[in-house]
C-alpha positions as CSV (number, residue, x, y, z in Angstrom):
1,M,5.5,-14.5,-5.1
2,K,5.0,-11.0,-4.9
3,T,5.7,-8.7,-1.1
4,L,4.0,-5.8,-0.3
5,F,8.2,-4.2,-1.4
6,D,7.4,-5.0,-4.8
7,Y,5.2,-2.2,-5.2
8,Q,5.6,1.4,-4.4
9,V,4.2,2.8,-1.4
10,A,3.2,5.8,-0.6
11,C,2.8,7.5,3.1
12,R,1.4,11.1,3.6
13,R,-0.4,13.3,6.8
14,D,-4.5,13.7,7.0
15,D,-5.6,16.4,7.7
16,N,-6.6,15.1,11.0
17,G,-2.7,14.1,11.9
18,S,-3.6,10.4,11.4
19,F,-1.3,9.0,8.5
20,A,-2.4,7.0,5.2
21,A,0.3,4.4,3.4
22,Y,-1.0,3.3,0.7
23,A,0.1,1.2,-2.2
24,P,-1.3,3.2,-6.1
25,A,-0.6,-0.3,-7.9
26,L,-3.2,-2.7,-5.8
27,T,-7.3,-1.2,-5.4
28,G,-8.1,-1.1,-1.9
29,C,-4.6,-1.2,-0.3
30,H,-4.5,1.1,2.4
31,A,-4.4,1.8,5.8
32,I,-4.4,4.9,8.2
33,G,-2.9,4.7,12.0
34,E,-1.4,6.7,14.7
35,T,2.3,7.2,12.7
36,P,3.9,6.7,9.4
37,E,5.3,3.4,10.8
38,A,1.5,2.2,11.9
39,A,-0.1,3.3,9.4
40,Q,2.9,0.9,6.8
41,S,2.5,-1.3,9.3
42,E,-1.6,-2.0,8.8
43,L,-1.0,-2.0,4.8
44,H,1.0,-5.2,5.3
45,H,-1.8,-6.8,6.9
46,V,-4.4,-5.1,4.0
47,F,-2.0,-6.6,1.5
48,D,-2.0,-10.2,2.8
49,M,-5.6,-10.2,2.6
50,I,-5.5,-9.1,-0.5
51,V,-3.4,-11.5,-2.0
52,E,-5.6,-13.5,-0.8
53,E,-8.1,-12.9,-2.4
54,Y,-6.3,-12.6,-5.6
55,R,-5.0,-16.2,-4.8
56,E,-8.8,-17.6,-4.0
57,Q,-10.0,-15.6,-7.9
58,G,-6.7,-17.2,-9.8
59,K,-5.6,-13.8,-11.3
60,P,-1.8,-12.8,-11.3
61,L,-1.0,-9.4,-8.7
62,P,-0.6,-6.3,-11.2
63,A,2.0,-4.7,-11.9
64,D,3.3,-1.8,-10.1
65,D,2.8,1.5,-11.2
66,D,5.2,3.5,-12.0
67,L,5.0,6.7,-10.0
68,P,7.6,9.9,-11.1
69,P,10.3,10.3,-8.4
70,A,9.0,12.5,-5.3
71,R,10.6,15.6,-5.7
72,S,11.6,18.1,-2.8
73,G,12.8,21.7,-2.5
């Protein structure tokens, strides 16, 4: 069974100072928190709910999207 660790996850700061974490390959898999860690922790709960929905519908989870590597500098 796939876990959230099988997917690329992005985390960014929103304009209001909170943080948004999301898995681009999974529609609706996003969460907000006051810190990056809080957003990512909440994302695990959202992922679990999405897995349950796919299971109930008898569908396999989608493959991870290929995101280009982040560039710094």
